[in-house]
ROPADO-959065 format. One record per atom (N, C-alpha, C): residue in one letter; x, y, z. Coordinates in steps of 0.02 Angstrom, whole numbers, padded with zeros to 5 digits, always signed. Example, Ala and Ser with C-alpha at 12.3 -4.5 7.8 and 13.67 -1.06 7.14 Angstrom:
% residues 2
a+00660-00284+00390 a+00615-00225+00390 a+00660-00165+00390 s+00642-00112+00354 s+00684-00053+00357 s+00645+00002+00394 
//
This chain:
% residues 232
x-00506-00290-00918 x-00466-00344-00891 x-00509-00403-00867 x-00572-00401-00880 x-00616-00453-00853 x-00603-00522-00882 x-00565-00525-00937 x-00552-00590-00969 x-00492-00627-00940 x-00459-00600-00888 x-00403-00635-00858 x-00429-00685-00807 x-00386-00733-00790 x-00404-00784-00742 x-00422-00753-00675 x-00476-00776-00644 x-00497-00752-00579 x-00444-00769-00527 x-00437-00724-00477 x-00386-00737-00427 x-00401-00798-00385 x-00464-00815-00377 x-00482-00876-00340 x-00449-00937-00370 x-00443-00938-00436 x-00410-00994-00470 x-00335-00993-00456 x-00306-00934-00457 x-00234-00927-00442 x-00221-00951-00371 x-00264-00930-00325 x-00255-00948-00255 x-00261-01024-00245 x-00311-01054-00276 x-00321-01127-00270 x-00261-01165-00296 x-00232-01140-00350 x-00173-01172-00379 x-00113-01168-00331 x-00106-01109-00299 x-00051-01100-00251 x-00059-01146-00190 x-00121-01152-00166 x-00135-01195-00109 x-00119-01268-00127 x-00138-01288-00186 x-00125-01357-00208 x-00050-01370-00211 x-00013-01322-00238 x+00060-01331-00247 x+00096-01332-00180 x+00070-01294-00131 x+00102-01291-00066 x+00073-01341-00017 x+00021-01376-00035 x-00004-01431+00007 x-00063-01413+00052 x-00069-01350+00071 x-00125-01329+00114 x-00126-01253+00119 x-00183-01227+00141 x-00188-01155+00152 x-00139-01132+00206 x-00132-01173+00258 x-00087-01153+00313 x-00015-01148+00290 x+00006-01195+00247 x+00074-01192+00220 x+00083-01130+00177 x+00034-01114+00136 x+00038-01055+00093 x+00039-00992+00136 x-00006-00988+00185 x-00009-00928+00227 x+00055-00916+00265 x+00091-00970+00281 x+00154-00962+00317 x+00208-00931+00274 x+00198-00930+00208 x+00248-00906+00162 x+00237-00834+00140 x+00178-00806+00154 x+00163-00739+00128 x+00167-00688+00184 x+00182-00627+00165 x+00192-00573+00213 x+00139-00518+00205 x+00131-00480+00257 x+00085-00423+00255 x+00125-00359+00248 x+00100-00311+00210 x+00135-00247+00205 x+00129-00207+00269 x+00173-00158+00277 x+00168-00113+00334 x+00111-00064+00322 x+00076-00045+00375 x+00026+00009+00367 x+00060+00072+00342 x+00026+00110+00301 x+00056+00170+00274 x+00075+00221+00328 x+00038+00221+00384 x+00055+00267+00438 x+00124+00250+00467 x+00141+00186+00471 x+00207+00167+00495 x+00261+00185+00445 x+00246+00177+00380 x+00295+00196+00329 x+00310+00271+00334 x+00258+00311+00342 x+00267+00384+00344 x+00308+00405+00405 x+00305+00365+00458 x+00340+00383+00520 x+00412+00358+00522 x+00433+00319+00472 x+00501+00293+00472 x+00551+00347+00455 x+00612+00338+00480 x+00665+00388+00468 x+00686+00389+00394 x+00698+00448+00369 x+00716+00458+00300 x+00779+00419+00281 x+00827+00416+00328 x+00890+00383+00311 x+00881+00308+00299 x+00828+00277+00329 x+00817+00206+00318 x+00793+00193+00246 x+00757+00241+00218 x+00736+00234+00149 x+00796+00241+00102 x+00839+00289+00116 x+00898+00298+00073 x+00945+00238+00080 x+00952+00211+00141 x+00994+00153+00151 x+00969+00093+00111 x+00904+00080+00115 x+00877+00022+00080 x+00878+00031+00004 x+00866+00092-00018 x+00871+00107-00089 x+00942+00093-00114 x+00991+00114-00075 x+01061+00103-00093 x+01078+00029-00093 x+01052-00007-00044 x+01065-00079-00041 x+01038-00113-00103 x+00978-00094-00126 x+00948-00125-00186 x+00987-00106-00249 x+01009-00044-00254 x+01049-00022-00311 x+01115-00059-00312 x+01147-00064-00254 x+01213-00095-00249 x+01209-00170-00262 x+01154-00200-00243 x+01146-00272-00250 x+01148-00296-00323 x+01130-00253-00370 x+01131-00272-00441 x+01200-00297-00460 x+01204-00360-00481 x+01268-00390-00499 x+01301-00427-00442 x+01271-00424-00383 x+01296-00459-00324 x+01239-00499-00293 x+01255-00542-00246 x+01203-00578-00209 x+01184-00536-00148 x+01122-00546-00124 x+01100-00512-00063 x+01147-00531-00006 x+01169-00594-00004 x+01211-00618+00051 x+01276-00578+00055 x+01307-00565-00002 x+01370-00528-00003 x+01359-00457+00022 x+01308-00424-00003 x+01295-00354+00016 x+01275-00350+00089 x+01232-00395+00112 x+01210-00393+00182 x+01268-00404+00230 x+01316-00447+00211 x+01373-00459+00255 x+01415-00396+00264 x+01421-00356+00211 x+01461-00296+00214 x+01422-00236+00238 x+01356-00243+00248 x+01314-00184+00257 x+01334-00140+00317 x+01353-00167+00374 x+01374-00123+00429 x+01431-00076+00408 x+01474-00100+00365 x+01529-00057+00341 x+01503-00003+00294 x+01453-00019+00254 x+01420+00032+00212 x+01391+00087+00256 x+01356+00066+00309 x+01324+00114+00354 x+01376+00161+00384 x+01433+00134+00404 x+01486+00175+00433 x+01517+00221+00380 x+01530+00194+00321 x+01562+00233+00268 x+01519+00292+00245 x+01454+00281+00244 x+01408+00332+00217 x+01369+00368+00272 x+01399+00373+00332 x+01372+00415+00386 x+01300+00397+00403 x+01285+00332+00403 x+01217+00311+00420 x+01164+00334+00370 x+01187+00353+00311 x+01143+00375+00256 x+01103+00437+00275 x+01133+00480+00318 x+01102+00543+00335 x+01105+00590+00275 x+01047+00610+00250 x+01043+00649+00188 x+01081+00715+00195 x+01072+00750+00251 x+01104+00815+00259 x+01180+00810+00257 x+01207+00756+00282 x+01280+00746+00281 x+01303+00730+00210 x+01269+00684+00177 x+01290+00662+00111 x+01288+00718+00059 x+01237+00761+00062 x+01232+00813+00011 x+01286+00867+00021 x+01319+00868+00078 x+01372+00917+00091 x+01441+00892+00070 x+01446+00829+00051 x+01511+00802+00031 x+01535+00835-00034 x+01599+00846-00039 x+01628+00875-00100 x+01637+00821-00153 x+01649+00843-00214 x+01663+00795-00268 x+01723+00752-00251 x+01774+00783-00220 x+01834+00746-00202 x+01819+00692-00149 x+01775+00708-00103 x+01756+00658-00052 x+01718+00600-00083 x+01675+00614-00131 x+01639+00560-00164 x+01688+00517-00204 x+01734+00549-00238 x+01784+00511-00278 x+01828+00469-00233 x+01840+00490-00172 x+01883+00453-00126 x+01852+00385-00108 x+01786+00378-00116 x+01754+00314-00102 x+01779+00259-00149 x+01807+00278-00205 x+01834+00227-00250 x+01893+00189-00220 x+01921+00216-00166 x+01977+00183-00132 x+01955+00154-00064 x+01891+00158-00049 x+01865+00137+00017 x+01846+00063+00015 x+01883+00021+00049 x+01871-00051+00046 x+01810-00073+00086 x+01778-00027+00122 x+01719-00045+00160 x+01658-00055+00116 x+01660-00029+00054 x+01602-00029+00011 x+01618-00064-00055 x+01568-00070-00098 x+01578-00093-00167 x+01605-00034-00207 x+01666-00040-00231 x+01700+00018-00262 x+01683+00023-00336 x+01620+00037-00348 x+01595+00048-00416 x+01572+00120-00421 x+01602+00158-00468 x+01583+00228-00473 x+01510+00236-00491 x+01482+00192-00532 x+01411+00196-00549 x+01368+00193-00487 x+01384+00148-00441 x+01343+00140-00381 x+01356+00196-00331 x+01418+00219-00326 x+01433+00276-00282 x+01397+00338-00308 x+01402+00349-00373 x+01369+00407-00403 x+01293+00404-00395 x+01265+00343-00397 x+01193+00335-00387 x+01173+00359-00317 x+01213+00342-00267 x+01197+00365-00199 x+01202+00441-00195 x+01253+00469-00225 x+01260+00542-00226 x+01198+00575-00255 x+01175+00548-00312 x+01117+00577-00346 x+01052+00563-00308 x+01047+00505-00278 x+00986+00489-00241 x+00981+00529-00176 x+01038+00544-00145 x+01037+00588-00086 x+01010+00657-00105 x+01030+00682-00162 x+01004+00746-00186 x+00929+00741-00202 x+00909+00684-00229 x+00838+00670-00243 x+00797+00675-00179 x+00820+00643-00126 x+00786+00646-00061 x+00785+00718-00035 x+00841+00752-00041 x+00846+00821-00016 x+00797+00866-00052 x+00793+00859-00118 x+00746+00900-00157 x+00674+00887-00138 x+00658+00823-00125 x+00589+00806-00108 x+00565+00842-00045 x+00611+00850+00002 x+00593+00885+00064 x+00566+00955+00049 x+00600+00989+00003 x+00582+01058-00012 x+00525+01063-00063 x+00501+01006-00083 x+00439+01003-00122 x+00381+00981-00077 x+00395+00980-00011 x+00346+00961+00040 x+00322+00889+00031 x+00364+00847+00003 x+00347+00776-00004 x+00408+00734+00013 x+00430+00733+00076 x+00487+00691+00094 x+00474+00619+00076 x+00526+00582+00062 x+00519+00514+00036 x+00472+00470+00077 x+00477+00468+00144 x+00430+00425+00180 x+00357+00443+00168 x+00342+00508+00165 x+00274+00530+00153 x+00252+00514+00082 x+00297+00526+00034 x+00282+00513-00036 x+00262+00440-00046 x+00302+00394-00019 x+00289+00323-00028 x+00226+00302+00009 x+00218+00326+00070 x+00159+00307+00109 x+00095+00330+00076 x+00095+00389+00045 x+00034+00418+00017 x+00020+00397-00055 x+00069+00367-00088 x+00058+00348-00157 x+00010+00289-00161 x-00043+00293-00201 x-00092+00239-00203 x-00064+00174-00232 x-00080+00119-00199 x-00057+00054-00221 x-00084+00036-00290 x-00140+00065-00308 x-00170+00052-00374 x-00132+00085-00431 x-00080+00124-00414 x-00039+00157-00465 x+00035+00147-00449 x+00054+00086-00433 x+00125+00073-00420 x+00168+00090-00480 x+00143+00079-00540 x+00184+00093-00599 x+00198+00168-00604 x+00153+00210-00579 x+00165+00282-00578 x+00222+00299-00531 x+00224+00266-00473 x+00278+00278-00426 x+00345+00254-00454 x+00344+00196-00487 x+00405+00170-00517 x+00431+00217-00573 x+00385+00245-00611 x+00404+00293-00663 x+00436+00355-00631 x+00407+00377-00575 x+00433+00435-00540 x+00504+00421-00515 x+00515+00362-00487 x+00582+00344-00464 x+00631+00345-00523 x+00610+00316-00578 x+00655+00311-00636 x+00672+00381-00663 x+00624+00426-00661 x+00634+00494-00688 x+00677+00536-00642 x+00663+00533-00577 x+00696+00578-00530 x+00756+00548-00494 x+00757+00482-00488 x+00811+00449-00452 x+00864+00422-00499 x+00910+00384-00471 x+00966+00357-00509 x+00968+00281-00502 x+00971+00247-00559 x+00978+00174-00563 x+00921+00138-00526 x+00860+00163-00535 x+00802+00134-00502 x+00755+00101-00551 x+00778+00091-00613 x+00736+00058-00663 x+00737-00018-00653 x+00707-00053-00702 x+00701-00125-00697 x+00662-00145-00635 x+00686-00197-00600 x+00653-00219-00539 x+00681-00187-00476 x+00731-00144-00483 x+00763-00115-00424 x+00714-00076-00382 x+00675-00033-00414 x+00625+00006-00377 x+00574-00038-00343 x+00554-00093-00376 x+00506-00140-00348 x+00534-00173-00285 x+00597-00196-00289 x+00628-00228-00231 x+00636-00178-00173 x+00653-00116-00189 x+00659-00065-00137 x+00593-00057-00100 x+00538-00050-00137 x+00472-00042-00105 x+00454-00103-00064 x+00467-00163-00090 x+00452-00224-00054 x+00490-00229+00012 x+00554-00213+00009 x+00596-00219+00069 x+00579-00166+00121 x+00550-00110+00099 x+00528-00060+00147 x+00460-00079+00177 x+00424-00125+00145 x+00359-00145+00171 x+00300-00112+00137 x+00313-00074+00083 x+00259-00043+00046 x+00219-00096+00009 x+00154-00090+00011 x+00111-00138-00024 x+00121-00131-00099 x+00135-00186-00133 x+00146-00184-00205 x+00171-00251-00231 x+00178-00255-00296 x+00201-00316-00329 x+00275-00312-00346 x+00306-00371-00354 x+00374-00377-00380 x+00370-00426-00438 x+00396-00405-00495 x+00390-00445-00556 x+00448-00494-00563 x+00452-00541-00516 x+00498-00596-00523 x+00474-00643-00577 x+00517-00692-00593 x+00502-00738-00649 x+00435-00773-00639 x+00422-00799-00579 x+00361-00837-00567 x+00299-00794-00569 x+00305-00731-00547 x+00248-00685-00550 x+00231-00670-00623 x+00283-00657-00663 x+00271-00644-00734 x+00239-00704-00767 x+00263-00764-00751 x+00233-00825-00779 x+00160-00831-00760 x+00144-00815-00697 x+00074-00818-00675 x+00031-00768-00714 x+00057-00709-00726 x+00020-00659-00764 x+00010-00681-00836 x+00062-00709-00866 x+00055-00735-00934 x+00004-00791-00937 x+00006-00837-00888 x-00041-00892-00886 x-00112-00868-00875 x-00119-00811-00841 x-00186-00783-00828 x-00215-00748-00890 x-00174-00739-00942 x-00199-00710-01003 x-00169-00645-01025 x-00118-00620-00989 x-00087-00556-01008 x-00037-00566-01064 x-00040-00521-01112 x+00007-00522-01169 x+00067-00480-01150 x+00114-00511-01113 x+00174-00476-01091 x+00235-00521-01104 x+00293-00490-01109 x+00355-00527-01121 x+00380-00559-01055 x+00430-00601-01061 x+00459-00632-01002 x+00492-00581-00956 x+00515-00527-00984 x+00543-00472-00944 x+00507-00407-00966 x+00445-00398-00942 x+00405-00341-00964 x+00437-00275-00944 x+00435-00227-00989 x+00465-00162-00974 x+00428-00104-01007 x+00389-00117-01059 x+00355-00062-01094 x+00298-00034-01052 x+00279+00027-01067 x+00222+00058-01032 x+00158+00018-01044 x+00150-00008-01104 x+00090-00048-01118 x+00087-00108-01072 x+00144-00143-01065 x+00146-00202-01022 x+00134-00184-00949 x+00166-00130-00927 x+00159-00111-00857 x+00087-00091-00840 x+00053-00059-00887 x-00017-00041-00876 x-00061-00103-00872 x-00046-00152-00914 x-00084-00215-00912 x-00073-00250-00844 x-00011-00251-00821 x+00005-00283-00758 x-00030-00248-00700 x-00027-00181-00699 x-00060-00144-00646 x-00135-00157-00646 x-00165-00158-00705 x-00237-00170-00711 x-00255-00240-00685 x-00212-00289-00700 x-00224-00357-00677 x-00223-00360-00600 x-00172-00330-00570 x-00168-00330-00498 x-00225-00291-00466 x-00245-00236-00498 x-00302-00198-00472 x-00365-00241-00473 x-00375-00279-00527 x-00434-00322-00532 x-00431-00376-00478 x-00373-00407-00471 x-00367-00460-00420 x-00378-00432-00350 x-00355-00371-00338 x-00365-00340-00273 x-00439-00328-00259 x-00475-00305-00310 x-00546-00294-00302 x-00583-00360-00291 x-00562-00412-00325 x-00594-00477-00318 x-00583-00508-00249 x-00521-00503-00224 x-00501-00540-00165 x-00499-00499-00101 x-00487-00434-00108 x-00478-00392-00049 x-00409-00400-00017 x-00365-00439-00049 x-00298-00450-00021 x-00251-00393-00039 x-00201-00381+00002 x-00150-00331-00015 x-00113-00352-00079 x-00087-00303-00115 x-00050-00316-00176 x+00012-00359-00163 x+00044-00349-00106 x+00103-00389-00089 x+00085-00463-00086 x+00029-00479-00055 x+00009-00549-00049 x-00016-00576-00116 x-00049-00535-00155 x-00069-00557-00222 x-00008-00577-00263 x+00045-00537-00258 x+00107-00550-00295 x+00139-00615-00270 x+00142-00623-00205 x+00174-00683-00177 x+00135-00746-00194 x+00069-00743-00188 x+00028-00801-00203 x+00033-00818-00277 x+00033-00768-00319 x+00042-00780-00391 x+00107-00816-00404 x+00161-00796-00369 x+00226-00829-00378 x+00223-00902-00357 x+00187-00916-00303 x+00183-00984-00279 x+00134-01028-00318 x+00099-00998-00366 x+00049-01036-00404 x+00079-01072-00464 x+00143-01062-00477 x+00175-01094-00535 x+00250-01092-00527 x+00286-01113-00578 x+00359-01112-00576 x+00387-01172-00539 x+00447-01165-00513 x+00483-01221-00482 x+00460-01236-00411 x+00428-01187-00378 x+00407-01199-00309 x+00345-01243-00307 x+00348-01298-00271 x+00293-01345-00269 x+00291-01376-00199 x+00246-01422-00188 x+00235-01449-00121 x+00301-01469-00089 x+00308-01450-00025 x+00370-01462+00011 x+00398-01395+00031 x+00371-01368+00086 x+00389-01300+00106 x+00459-01300+00136 
//
């Protein structure tokens, strides 16, 4: 991957577009320490995973406005409660106006609650799994989500990790454009294993060059091109 654009160039471009280092720094976030992730309650992970799955096809604003009702309808996303619900109780959610009444999304929560439950008995509860998974292999974690979870493909798994505070990249349009401009042979909506390995290798190289967290590398890359320009 040594033939890709150095991250110093990406960073300088982002600073120029945002007007100054201080303006750029005000826009980027730091990931949570892994120790804090591991200490978070399991239900918060299932809640945020569900929010990201449910959001597909809706705006964040719509889902966030209804979210307190989701929390009430789904018992605060307590895994032990959800896995005990009968098929009839899950089907009854199709008539529950507190939530998005999509069977695909309801079924995804049912299956993801079982996913969380099973992880406990594999001695890798979700908070521990995410906290301990190396940032240099985010694509491995995303593959694991896609294989074991429900409706976590595409960018859904990436948004879930970002919203929980896990260090990692999100392949939004501007990030993909930055990667393409840096020399990666990837599509506008990369999805193949070849593309994902190239992307992970690029972020690994940039991390080694800069020492910055992957989350900040991703955000700075997004601000280095696209429609966002001076004028914070």
